[in-house]
C-alpha positions in Angstrom: -0.1 -0.2 0.0 1.4 3.4 -1.0 1.8 5.8 1.8 -0.3 8.8 1.6 0.6 12.2 2.7 -0.7 14.2 5.7 -1.3 17.7 5.0 -2.1 19.4 8.5 -2.8 18.2 12.1 -4.5 19.7 15.0 -6.4 19.1 18.2 -8.9 20.6 20.7 -9.2 20.4 24.4 -9.2 17.7 27.0 -11.8 15.4 26.5 -10.9 11.8 25.3 -14.4 10.7 24.6 -14.2 10.0 21.1 -11.4 8.5 18.8 -11.3 10.6 15.5 -8.8 11.2 12.8 -6.7 14.1 13.1 -7.6 16.8 10.3 -6.9 20.0 9.1 -6.6 23.3 11.2 -3.7 25.9 9.9 -2.6 27.3 13.1 0.2 25.1 14.9 0.0 27.4 18.0 -3.2 25.8 18.9 -1.9 22.4 18.8 -2.3 20.8 22.2 0.6 18.5 23.6 -2.2 16.6 25.0 -2.7 14.2 22.1 -2.1 10.4 22.3 -0.7 8.9 19.2 -0.6 5.1 19.1 1.6 4.3 21.9 1.1 7.2 24.5 3.5 9.4 23.2 3.0 13.2 23.4 2.6 15.4 20.5 5.1 18.1 19.7 4.3 21.2 17.9 7.6 20.8 15.9 6.4 17.2 14.8 5.6 17.2 11.1 6.3 13.3 10.4 4.3 10.7 12.2 6.7 8.0 11.5 9.4 9.9 13.5 6.8 9.9 16.5 5.9 6.0 16.2 8.9 4.3 14.5 8.4 1.2 12.4 4.5 1.7 12.4 2.8 2.2 9.1 -0.1 4.7 8.9 -2.6 1.8 8.9 -1.9 1.0 12.4 -1.7 4.4 14.0 -4.8 5.4 15.8 -5.2 9.2 16.8 -7.7 10.6 19.4 -9.1 14.1 19.0 -9.9 15.5 22.4 -12.7 17.8 23.3 -14.4 18.0 20.0 -18.1 16.9 20.7 -18.8 14.9 17.7 -19.6 11.2 16.4 -16.7 9.2 15.9 -16.0 9.0 12.3 -13.1 6.5 12.2 -10.9 5.2 14.7 -8.2 3.6 12.3 -7.0 5.6 9.4 -6.0 2.2 7.6 -9.8 1.4 7.6 -10.9 4.5 5.9 -8.6 5.6 2.9 -11.1 8.5 2.2 -9.4 10.5 4.8 -6.2 10.3 2.9 -5.4 12.2 0.0 -2.5 12.2 -2.7 -0.4 15.2 -3.7 -3.1 16.3 -6.0 -5.7 17.5 -3.4 -8.2 16.5 -0.5 -11.1 14.4 -0.6 -14.6 15.4 0.2 -14.9 14.0 3.7 -11.7 15.7 5.1 -13.0 19.1 3.7 -16.4 18.6 5.2 -14.8 17.8 8.6 -12.5 20.7 8.2 -15.4 23.1 7.5 -17.3 21.7 10.5 -14.5 22.4 12.8 -14.0 26.0 11.4 -17.7 26.5 12.0 -17.5 25.6 15.7 -14.3 27.8 16.0 -16.2 30.7 14.3 -19.2 30.2 16.7 -16.7 30.0 19.9 -15.2 33.4 18.7 -18.6 34.9 18.4 -19.5 34.1 21.9 -16.1 35.3 23.2 -16.6 38.5 21.3 -20.2 38.8 22.9 -18.7 38.4 26.2 -15.9 40.9 25.8 -18.2 43.7 24.4 -20.9 43.0 27.1 -18.2 43.4 30.0 -16.8 46.5 28.1 -20.3 48.1 28.0 -21.0 47.2 31.6 -17.7 49.0 32.7 -18.6 52.1 30.5 -22.1 52.4 32.1 -20.5 52.1 35.5 -17.7 54.7 34.7 -20.5 57.1 33.4 -22.9 56.8 36.0 -21.4 59.7 37.8 -22.0 63.5 37.2 -19.6 64.6 34.5 -18.0 67.7 35.9 -14.3 67.7 35.4 -13.4 68.4 32.0 -10.2 68.6 29.8 -9.6 72.1 28.5 -10.7 72.2 24.8 -7.7 72.5 22.7 -8.8 75.5 20.9 -8.5 77.5 24.2 -5.2 76.2 25.1 -3.8 77.5 21.6 -4.6 80.9 22.9 -2.9 80.8 26.1 -1.7 77.4 27.4 0.0 78.6 30.5 -3.4 79.9 32.1 -4.5 76.2 32.3 -1.2 74.6 33.5 -0.2 73.8 37.1 2.6 75.7 38.6 3.6 73.6 41.8 1.0 71.0 42.5 -1.2 68.4 40.5 -4.4 67.4 41.9 -6.4 64.3 40.7 -5.4 61.8 38.1 -5.1 64.0 34.8 -1.5 65.1 35.5 -0.2 62.7 37.9 2.8 62.1 35.7 4.1 65.5 35.4 7.5 65.3 36.6 7.8 68.8 37.1 5.3 68.9 40.0 7.0 65.9 41.9 8.5 68.1 44.6 5.0 68.5 46.1 4.4 64.8 46.6 6.1 64.2 49.8 4.3 67.2 51.0 0.9 65.8 50.2 1.9 62.7 52.3 3.0 64.9 55.2 -0.3 67.0 55.0 -2.5 63.9 55.1 -0.4 62.6 58.3 -1.0 65.9 60.0 -4.7 66.0 59.2 -5.5 62.8 60.9 -3.1 63.6 63.7 -5.3 66.3 64.6 -7.4 63.4 66.2 -5.8 63.1 69.5 -7.8 60.1 70.7 -5.9 57.1 69.2 -9.0 55.0 68.7 -11.1 57.8 67.1 -7.9 58.2 65.0 -8.0 54.4 63.6 -11.8 54.8 63.2 -11.7 58.0 61.2 -8.7 56.8 59.1 -10.8 53.4 58.3 -13.8 55.1 57.5 -12.2 57.4 55.1 -10.2 54.9 53.4 -13.3 52.6 52.8 -15.4 55.4 51.8 -13.1 56.6 49.2 -12.3 53.0 48.0 -16.0 52.5 47.4 -16.6 55.5 45.3 -14.4 54.1 42.4 -17.1 54.1 39.8 -18.6 57.6 41.0 -15.1 59.1 40.8 -14.5 57.9 37.3 -17.7 59.0 36.2 -16.8 62.7 37.1 -14.2 62.8 34.7 -14.6 63.7 31.1 -11.6 62.0 30.1 -12.5 58.2 30.6 -9.9 56.3 32.8 -9.6 52.7 32.2 -8.7 50.2 35.1 -5.7 49.5 33.1 -4.6 53.3 33.2 -5.6 53.7 36.6 -6.2 50.9 38.8 -9.1 50.8 41.6 -6.4 51.1 44.3 -4.2 53.6 42.5 -7.0 55.9 41.8 -8.6 55.9 45.5 -4.8 56.4 46.7 -4.5 59.7 44.5 -7.8 61.1 45.5 -7.7 60.4 49.0 -4.1 62.0 49.3 -4.9 64.9 47.3 -8.3 65.4 49.1 -6.4 65.2 52.6 -3.9 67.7 51.3 -6.5 70.2 50.2 -8.1 70.0 53.5 -5.2 70.4 55.7 -4.1 73.3 53.5 -7.2 75.1 54.0 -7.1 74.5 57.8 -3.5 75.8 58.1 -4.4 78.9 55.9 -7.6 79.5 58.4 -5.1 79.3 61.3 -2.6 81.4 59.4 -5.1 84.3 59.1 -6.0 83.8 62.8 -2.4 84.0 63.8 -2.6 80.4 65.3 -0.6 78.5 62.9 2.0 76.1 64.8 3.7 74.8 61.7 6.3 77.9 61.3 8.7 75.6 59.3 6.1 74.9 56.8 7.9 76.4 53.4 4.2 76.9 51.9 3.5 79.4 54.5 6.9 80.9 54.6 6.8 82.0 51.0 3.9 84.5 49.7 4.5 83.2 46.2 3.5 79.7 47.1 0.3 80.7 48.4 -0.6 82.6 45.3 0.7 79.7 43.1 -1.6 77.0 45.1 -4.5 79.4 44.6 -3.8 79.3 40.9 -3.3 75.6 40.8 -6.4 74.7 42.8 -8.5 76.8 40.6 -7.6 75.0 37.2 -10.4 73.3 35.3 -8.1 70.1 35.0 -6.6 70.1 38.3 -9.7 68.9 40.3 -11.1 65.9 42.4 -14.6 65.5 42.9 -16.1 67.7 45.6 -17.7 64.5 47.5 -14.4 63.3 48.4 -13.5 66.6 50.2 -16.9 66.5 52.1 -16.7 62.8 52.9 -13.3 63.2 54.5 -14.1 66.6 56.3 -17.4 65.3 57.7 -15.7 62.4 59.2 -12.8 64.3 61.1 -14.7 67.6 61.9 -16.4 66.4 65.1 -13.0 65.2 66.4 -10.9 68.7 65.6 -10.1 71.0 68.3 -11.5 74.7 68.3 -14.5 75.8 66.2 -14.3 75.0 62.5 -16.4 76.2 59.5 -19.4 74.0 58.9 -18.5 73.5 55.2 -15.5 72.6 52.9 -17.1 75.4 50.7 -16.5 77.9 53.6 -12.9 76.7 54.1 -12.3 77.0 50.3 -13.6 80.5 49.9 -11.6 81.6 53.0 -8.4 80.3 51.1 -9.4 82.1 47.8 -10.2 85.2 49.8 -7.8 87.5 47.9 -10.0 86.9 44.8 -13.5 87.7 45.9 -15.1 90.7 47.8 -18.0 89.4 49.6 -18.7 87.5 52.7 -19.7 83.8 52.3 -23.1 82.7 53.6 -22.8 79.5 55.7 -26.4 78.5 55.0 -26.1 78.3 51.4 -27.9 75.0 50.3 -25.7 74.4 47.3 -24.3 71.2 45.7 -20.8 71.7 44.3 -18.9 69.6 41.5 -15.3 70.6 42.5 -13.3 73.6 43.9 -13.6 75.6 40.5 -17.3 75.1 40.7 -17.4 76.5 44.2 -15.8 79.7 42.8 -18.1 79.6 39.8 -21.1 79.6 41.8 -20.0 82.1 44.5 -19.6 85.0 41.9 -22.9 84.3 40.6 -26.4 85.5 41.6 -28.0 83.8 44.6 -30.1 80.8 43.8 -33.3 82.7 44.1 -32.4 85.0 41.4 -31.4 82.3 38.8 -35.0 81.7 37.6 -35.5 85.4 37.1 -32.3 85.5 34.9 -33.3 82.5 32.9 -36.8 84.2 32.3 -35.0 87.4 31.1 -32.6 85.7 28.7 -35.4 83.7 27.1 -37.2 87.0 26.6 -34.0 88.4 25.1 -34.4 85.6 22.2 -37.6 87.6 20.9 -36.0 91.0 21.6 -36.2 93.7 18.6 -32.3 93.8 18.6 -31.1 91.4 15.7 -29.4 88.3 17.2 -25.7 87.9 16.5 -24.3 85.0 14.8 -23.7 81.9 16.8 -20.3 82.2 18.6 -19.6 85.8 17.9 -19.0 88.4 20.6 -18.2 91.4 18.4 -21.9 92.6 18.5 -22.5 92.1 22.1 -21.4 94.4 24.9 -21.0 98.2 24.9 -20.7 99.8 21.8 -18.4 102.5 23.2 -15.7 102.2 26.0 -15.6 103.8 29.4 -13.8 106.9 28.4 -16.4 107.4 25.4 -19.3 106.7 27.6 -18.1 109.3 30.3 -17.7 111.9 27.6 -21.2 111.4 26.7 -22.3 112.2 30.3 -22.5 108.7 31.6 -21.0 108.4 35.1 -19.4 105.5 36.5 -19.9 104.5 40.1 -18.7 101.6 42.4 -21.5 99.4 43.4 -21.9 99.4 47.2 -24.1 96.2 47.1 -21.6 93.6 46.0 -23.8 90.5 46.8 -22.6 89.2 43.5 -20.1 89.9 40.8 -22.7 90.5 38.0 -24.7 93.1 39.9 -24.1 95.9 37.4 -26.7 98.3 37.1 -27.7 101.5 34.8 -30.0 104.1 35.8 -30.6 107.7 35.1 -27.1 108.1 33.2 -25.3 106.2 35.9 -23.4 102.7 35.8 -22.9 101.2 38.9 -20.2 98.3 38.7 -19.0 96.1 41.7 -15.1 96.2 42.1 -13.9 94.5 38.8 -12.3 91.1 39.3 -9.6 90.3 36.7 -7.4 87.4 37.5 -6.4 86.2 34.0 -6.1 82.4 34.7 -9.0 82.1 37.2 -11.4 84.0 34.5 -10.3 81.9 31.6 -10.8 78.6 33.5 -14.1 79.9 34.6 -15.0 80.5 31.1 -13.6 77.0 30.1 -15.8 75.5 32.7 -18.9 77.1 30.9 -17.8 76.1 27.7 -17.7 72.5 28.8 -20.9 72.4 30.9 -24.2 71.6 29.2 -26.8 74.0 30.1 -24.5 76.7 31.2 -26.1 80.3 30.9 -22.4 81.7 30.3 -22.6 84.2 33.1 -18.7 84.5 33.3 -18.3 84.6 29.7 -20.8 87.4 29.6 -18.8 89.2 32.1 -15.6 89.0 30.1 -17.6 90.2 27.1 -18.8 93.3 29.1 -15.2 94.0 30.5 -13.6 93.8 26.9 -16.0 96.2 25.5 -15.6 98.6 28.4 -11.9 98.8 28.8 -10.2 99.4 25.6 -7.4 101.6 26.5 -5.3 102.9 29.3 -7.7 106.0 29.6 -10.4 103.5 30.5 -8.5 101.8 33.2 -7.3 105.2 34.9 -11.0 106.3 34.9 -12.1 103.1 36.3 -9.4 103.2 39.0 -10.3 107.0 39.8 -13.9 105.8 40.5 -12.8 102.9 42.7 -14.0 100.2 40.5 -10.4 98.7 39.6 -8.2 98.4 42.7 -5.3 96.3 41.4 -2.4 98.5 41.2 0.2 95.4 41.1 -0.8 95.0 37.3 0.4 97.3 34.3 -2.2 98.8 32.2 -0.6 97.3 29.1 -0.6 93.9 30.6 -4.5 94.5 31.8 -5.5 95.4 28.2 -3.1 92.4 26.6 -5.4 89.8 29.0 -8.5 91.4 27.8 -7.6 91.4 24.2 -7.4 87.5 24.1 -9.8 86.4 26.7 -12.7 85.7 24.4 -10.5 84.1 21.5 -12.0 80.8 20.4 -15.0 81.1 22.8 -18.3 80.3 21.6 -21.4 82.0 23.0 -25.1 81.5 22.5 -26.5 83.9 25.2 -25.4 87.2 26.7 -26.5 87.9 30.1 -26.1 91.6 29.9 -27.9 92.2 26.8 -30.8 94.4 28.3 -28.2 96.5 30.2 -26.1 97.1 27.2 -29.1 98.0 25.0 -30.1 100.9 27.6 -26.6 102.3 27.7 -26.2 102.2 24.0 -29.6 103.9 23.5 -28.8 106.6 26.1 -25.4 107.3 24.4 -27.4 107.8 21.0 -29.0 110.9 22.6 -25.5 112.4 23.2 -25.5 115.7 21.1 -28.9 116.7 22.7 -27.7 116.0 26.2 -24.5 117.7 25.4 -26.2 121.0 24.3 -28.4 121.1 27.2 -25.5 120.6 29.7 -23.4 123.2 27.8 -26.2 125.7 28.4 -26.4 124.7 32.0 -23.1 124.9 32.6 -22.6 128.4 30.8 -25.7 130.2 31.9 -27.0 128.5 35.1 -23.8 127.4 36.9 -24.5 130.6 39.4 -27.6 132.6 40.7 -25.9 135.8 38.7 -25.3 133.9 35.6 -29.2 132.8 35.8 -30.3 136.3 36.4 -28.3 137.6 33.4 -29.4 134.9 31.2 -33.1 135.8 32.0 -32.5 139.6 31.6 -30.8 138.9 28.3 -33.8 136.9 27.2 -36.1 139.5 28.4 -34.2 142.4 26.7 -34.1 140.3 23.6 -37.8 139.7 23.4 -38.5 143.6 24.0 -36.0 144.6 21.3 -37.7 142.1 18.8 -41.1 143.6 19.7 -39.8 147.3 19.5 -38.4 146.4 16.1 -41.6 144.8 14.9 -43.8 147.6 15.7 -41.5 150.1 14.3 -41.2 148.6 11.0 -45.2 147.9 11.0 -46.7 150.9 12.8 -50.6 151.2 13.4 
């Protein structure tokens, strides 16, 4: 009998139920070494010749077991079924049919595996997206305008900038701050209980934490334990920093060797870093840790983390914080954003006002454009037209700008370039935002266009920052709205009134000129009236002279 050639050999799993001939599957890496061939010898992936495995045996005496393939046995001895063999011209029909059957089973297995993987991936995505999406990455178009306004200076908070080697110096300081925060709990047992409660709470919030970040973090990039460690350390660092800053203001700080409080620039740098859009952790972490340790702290402490935060950012605002605010916050930048806005009771009125503006007679500008919004004239031009500027005494919120009887009242102008840009970026990324701070920037840019405008507002006490040069002030405002998309303008009604008032400039100017010239004193008024009477009498005399009776 002429020996036949075997083209390909493969096997499956580990069930020895059915003795079957070995048939074609083309991937040698799938060949298992659990095969039995004739004399219990193991199959090797490098074996290509059956005679080398069973010397002295012809093919007709070799039985091969295919393992794990659930099918009826076709033949247990190759010698009894020559149809399984082929010459060099090709494969017979039975081998092709059996090969196709195996391939179909493999395709079904692949499909089931893919279904399982995609289901697990969907489940993870749903879990990670179940939180409140609030911590965004700065849009590329805004970074291109002024990248440094959105970058950390000395400390990274949260997972987004964790790998920045330029900020590594503060990492050990974070661990020290976390240790000191829990050392404030003097009772050893309470210390251990609070520590366990905080670590457990943060660990259990993994899916909510991931859901807060617009940039999705896979478990491969940031594992469960790694992410919990990052937000716990950063949260404790922030709370200890806030507590020390309050003690620093009250002259009760005991940590005189702390380099942060021995250097004024570090406080300013931390205020900058903690207000960056990308440099945030969920506010619920700060609240959970603070609520756990607050009952065990010595001396009286603020009731909320928001109060501590606004004490820390105090140089950037001008009003007292109300402890009874019932407001939910997403992160520290959101605290500042809500702080500068009107109180909750005014929000519904503002929404109605902005809705009415859509039907206003003034043509609505093209979406995204800011050129047609704001004042048509700068501060010095408005002043020349008789409009006065006064410092707003009622500074309950930054947007409390009013106009009445030719007087514009403005709260002290806040321009911190980085903070304002991050607040605008936050509004750009937030769905449903009314763009309050973006509208504020539009108003400032239209009002301040030259050094004369800055000097005028400084004279009125509206601008108080002498530490920044006028040219730098103007440079910041020049690009503050570049690449910013705006749909609604909060100050539309105010600007319409001011622009209309300026339109009557020449009439009012003539009236004011007459008043200053002829009515500035009692004698000038008497002289003016006498001149008018004399003019009338002269006119009458001339009339009757020319036209006698």
